[in-house]
C-alpha positions as CSV (number, residue, x, y, z in Angstrom):
1,M,34.4,-11.0,-28.9
2,R,36.0,-7.7,-28.1
3,E,39.7,-7.7,-27.3
4,I,41.1,-7.2,-23.8
5,L,42.7,-3.7,-23.6
6,I,44.0,-3.8,-20.1
7,R,45.4,-6.9,-18.4
8,F,46.7,-7.6,-14.9
9,D,48.6,-10.8,-14.5
10,G,49.4,-11.9,-11.0
11,V,49.8,-8.2,-9.9
12,E,50.8,-7.6,-6.3
13,K,51.5,-4.3,-4.5
14,V,53.1,-4.3,-1.1
15,Y,53.8,-1.2,0.9
16,A,56.2,-1.0,3.9
17,A,54.3,0.0,7.0
18,G,56.5,0.5,10.1
19,A,58.2,-2.7,10.9
20,G,55.9,-4.7,8.7
21,S,54.1,-4.4,5.4
22,V,50.7,-4.0,3.8
23,R,49.6,-6.0,0.8
24,A,47.3,-3.5,-1.0
25,V,46.8,-5.7,-4.1
26,D,47.0,-9.5,-3.7
27,H,47.9,-11.5,-6.9
28,L,45.2,-9.8,-9.0
29,D,44.3,-11.3,-12.4
30,L,42.0,-9.0,-14.4
31,G,41.1,-8.4,-18.0
32,I,39.2,-5.2,-19.2
33,L,37.6,-5.2,-22.6
34,R,38.1,-2.4,-25.1
35,G,35.1,-0.1,-24.8
36,E,34.0,-1.5,-21.5
37,F,32.7,0.6,-18.6
38,L,34.2,-1.1,-15.5
39,T,33.5,0.0,-11.9
40,L,35.7,-1.0,-9.0
41,T,34.1,-0.8,-5.6
42,G,34.9,-2.0,-2.1
43,P,35.4,-0.7,1.5
44,S,38.1,1.8,2.3
45,G,41.5,0.1,2.1
46,S,40.3,-2.6,-0.3
47,G,42.9,-1.7,-2.9
48,K,40.7,-0.1,-5.5
49,S,42.6,3.3,-5.7
50,T,45.9,1.4,-5.7
51,V,44.6,-0.6,-8.7
52,L,43.8,2.6,-10.5
53,N,47.2,4.1,-9.8
54,L,48.9,1.0,-11.1
55,M,46.8,1.2,-14.3
56,A,47.8,4.9,-14.7
57,G,51.5,4.1,-14.2
58,L,51.6,6.4,-11.2
59,D,52.7,3.4,-9.1
60,S,54.6,0.2,-9.9
61,P,53.6,-3.3,-8.9
62,T,55.8,-5.3,-6.5
63,A,55.2,-8.3,-8.7
64,G,53.2,-9.3,-11.8
65,E,52.6,-7.7,-15.1
66,I,50.3,-4.9,-16.4
67,T,49.7,-4.6,-20.1
68,I,47.6,-1.8,-21.8
69,D,46.9,-1.8,-25.5
70,G,49.6,-4.5,-26.0
71,Q,52.3,-2.5,-24.2
72,R,53.9,-3.7,-20.9
73,L,54.1,-0.8,-18.5
74,A,57.2,-2.3,-16.8
75,A,59.1,-2.3,-20.1
76,M,58.7,1.5,-20.5
77,S,61.3,4.1,-19.3
78,D,59.9,6.9,-17.1
79,D,59.9,9.3,-20.0
80,A,58.1,6.8,-22.3
81,L,55.5,6.1,-19.6
82,T,54.9,9.8,-19.1
83,I,54.3,10.2,-22.9
84,F,52.1,7.1,-22.9
85,R,50.0,8.5,-20.0
86,R,49.8,11.9,-21.6
87,R,48.6,10.6,-25.0
88,K,46.6,7.5,-24.1
89,L,45.2,7.8,-20.5
90,G,42.6,10.4,-19.4
91,I,42.5,10.7,-15.6
92,I,39.7,12.3,-13.5
93,F,40.4,13.0,-9.8
94,Q,38.0,13.4,-6.9
95,F,39.4,16.9,-6.1
96,F,39.3,18.2,-9.7
97,N,43.1,19.2,-9.7
98,L,42.4,22.4,-11.8
99,L,45.0,25.1,-11.6
100,P,43.3,28.1,-10.0
101,T,45.1,30.8,-12.0
102,L,44.0,29.4,-15.4
103,T,40.7,29.6,-17.1
104,A,38.6,26.5,-17.9
105,A,39.9,26.5,-21.5
106,E,43.5,26.9,-20.3
107,N,43.1,24.0,-17.8
108,V,41.7,21.8,-20.6
109,A,44.6,22.7,-22.9
110,L,47.3,21.7,-20.4
111,P,47.9,18.1,-21.7
112,L,48.0,19.3,-25.3
113,R,50.4,22.1,-24.5
114,A,52.6,19.6,-22.6
115,D,52.6,17.5,-25.8
116,R,53.6,20.6,-27.9
117,R,50.6,20.3,-30.2
118,P,50.0,23.1,-32.7
119,R,48.1,26.1,-31.4
120,A,45.3,25.8,-33.9
121,E,44.8,22.1,-33.0
122,I,44.8,23.0,-29.3
123,A,42.1,25.6,-29.8
124,E,39.9,23.3,-31.8
125,R,40.3,20.3,-29.5
126,V,39.6,22.5,-26.3
127,A,36.5,24.0,-27.8
128,A,35.2,20.5,-28.8
129,A,36.0,19.0,-25.4
130,L,34.3,21.9,-23.5
131,G,31.3,21.7,-25.8
132,A,31.0,17.9,-25.2
133,V,30.6,18.5,-21.5
134,A,28.3,21.6,-22.0
135,M,30.9,24.0,-20.6
136,G,31.7,26.0,-23.7
137,H,30.0,29.1,-22.3
138,R,32.3,28.9,-19.2
139,A,35.6,28.6,-21.2
140,R,36.9,32.0,-19.9
141,H,36.0,31.4,-16.2
142,R,38.5,30.4,-13.6
143,P,37.8,27.5,-11.1
144,A,36.8,29.9,-8.3
145,E,34.0,31.1,-10.4
146,L,32.6,27.6,-11.1
147,S,30.5,25.2,-9.0
148,G,31.8,21.8,-8.0
149,G,29.9,20.1,-10.8
150,E,31.2,22.6,-13.3
151,M,34.8,22.1,-12.1
152,Q,34.3,18.3,-12.5
153,R,33.0,18.8,-16.1
154,V,36.1,20.9,-16.9
155,A,38.2,18.1,-15.4
156,I,36.4,15.5,-17.6
157,A,37.0,17.8,-20.7
158,R,40.7,17.9,-19.8
159,A,40.8,14.1,-19.6
160,L,39.0,13.7,-22.9
161,V,40.8,16.4,-24.9
162,I,43.6,14.0,-25.7
163,D,41.2,11.5,-27.2
164,P,42.3,8.8,-24.8
165,I,41.9,5.0,-25.2
166,V,41.2,4.7,-21.4
167,L,39.4,7.1,-19.0
168,L,40.4,6.5,-15.4
169,A,38.1,8.1,-12.8
170,D,38.9,8.0,-9.0
171,E,35.8,8.8,-6.9
172,P,34.7,11.5,-9.5
173,T,31.5,12.2,-7.5
174,G,33.0,12.1,-4.1
175,N,32.9,15.9,-3.6
176,L,29.5,16.5,-5.2
177,D,26.0,16.4,-3.9
178,S,23.9,13.4,-5.1
179,K,22.1,15.4,-7.9
180,M,25.3,16.8,-9.4
181,G,27.0,13.4,-8.9
182,Q,24.3,11.7,-10.9
183,E,24.7,14.3,-13.7
184,I,28.5,13.6,-13.8
185,L,27.9,9.8,-14.0
186,E,25.4,10.2,-16.8
187,L,27.9,12.4,-18.6
188,V,30.7,9.8,-18.3
189,K,28.3,6.9,-19.3
190,G,27.2,8.9,-22.3
191,M,30.8,9.6,-23.3
192,S,31.6,5.9,-23.0
193,E,28.7,4.9,-25.2
194,R,29.3,7.6,-27.9
195,T,33.1,7.5,-28.2
196,G,33.8,3.9,-27.2
197,V,36.4,5.0,-24.7
198,T,37.2,2.3,-22.1
199,V,36.2,3.6,-18.6
200,V,37.5,2.4,-15.3
201,L,35.7,4.1,-12.4
202,V,36.6,3.7,-8.7
203,T,33.9,4.4,-6.2
204,H,32.7,3.4,-2.8
205,D,29.1,4.4,-3.8
206,L,27.1,1.4,-5.0
207,R,24.7,3.6,-6.9
208,A,27.7,5.0,-8.8
209,A,29.1,1.5,-9.3
210,A,25.9,0.4,-10.9
211,Y,26.6,2.6,-14.0
212,G,29.2,0.1,-15.2
213,D,28.8,-2.7,-17.6
214,R,30.6,-4.8,-15.0
215,M,31.1,-4.1,-11.3
216,I,34.0,-5.7,-9.4
217,T,34.1,-5.6,-5.6
218,L,37.5,-5.7,-4.0
219,R,38.5,-6.6,-0.4
220,D,42.1,-6.8,0.8
221,G,43.3,-6.4,-2.7
222,R,41.4,-9.4,-4.1
223,I,38.2,-9.7,-6.3
224,I,35.5,-11.0,-4.0
225,D,32.5,-10.4,-6.3
226,E,31.8,-9.6,-10.0
227,V,28.5,-8.5,-11.5
228,T,28.0,-8.1,-15.2
229,G,25.4,-6.0,-17.0
230,P,23.6,-6.8,-20.3
231,R,26.3,-5.1,-22.5
232,H,29.1,-7.1,-21.0
233,E,30.7,-10.2,-22.6
234,T,32.2,-12.8,-20.4
235,V,36.0,-12.4,-19.7
236,H,37.9,-15.5,-18.6
237,H,40.7,-14.5,-16.3
238,A,44.0,-16.2,-17.0
């Protein structure tokens, strides 16, 4: 049985809202296997993006514990968490988040440059990452010269260039037409199967959610449904 790479134990997230509060995540227990492709779905406001932000260390839980690859996120300093995220977590956003003044290759190189990797290593890794998403021929083009699907491919290359243990994707097809969205989902699925990277994909689209080995539906910050595919092994939540 594969090991659990990501674990949520009794995780809660409460936001202040005017005179009251909103419980975005409600005592969530969740285990995600190494190499698993997990999709999180649910209506708007169900807590799925909050769960992803908590996994990424971009937000902190109000209560409970999050562990990734044996490391407790709450035990890390801000600097240590930044380094952990930069080296271990690839993140894909709905709005691409590419810098418009940089070429595709320069955008992909950003996390490696931030980590002060050697120039030769950066060039080799960037070429390999762009090649993996079939964008090597567009390396010198800037975002304004690319289609939405091409920009998302570059964003995926940027997330994969660090060789992450986890790929987090927040509505990665939300700004694409259905044909281009399907291409991106096939690309992410293929990456998962070839490299063994653990994927957590948030989507409101049930067709996109069906790409996962396991599909979890959230409502009001709680798991209300869980469907597993043929590649998935049962995980017993603590």
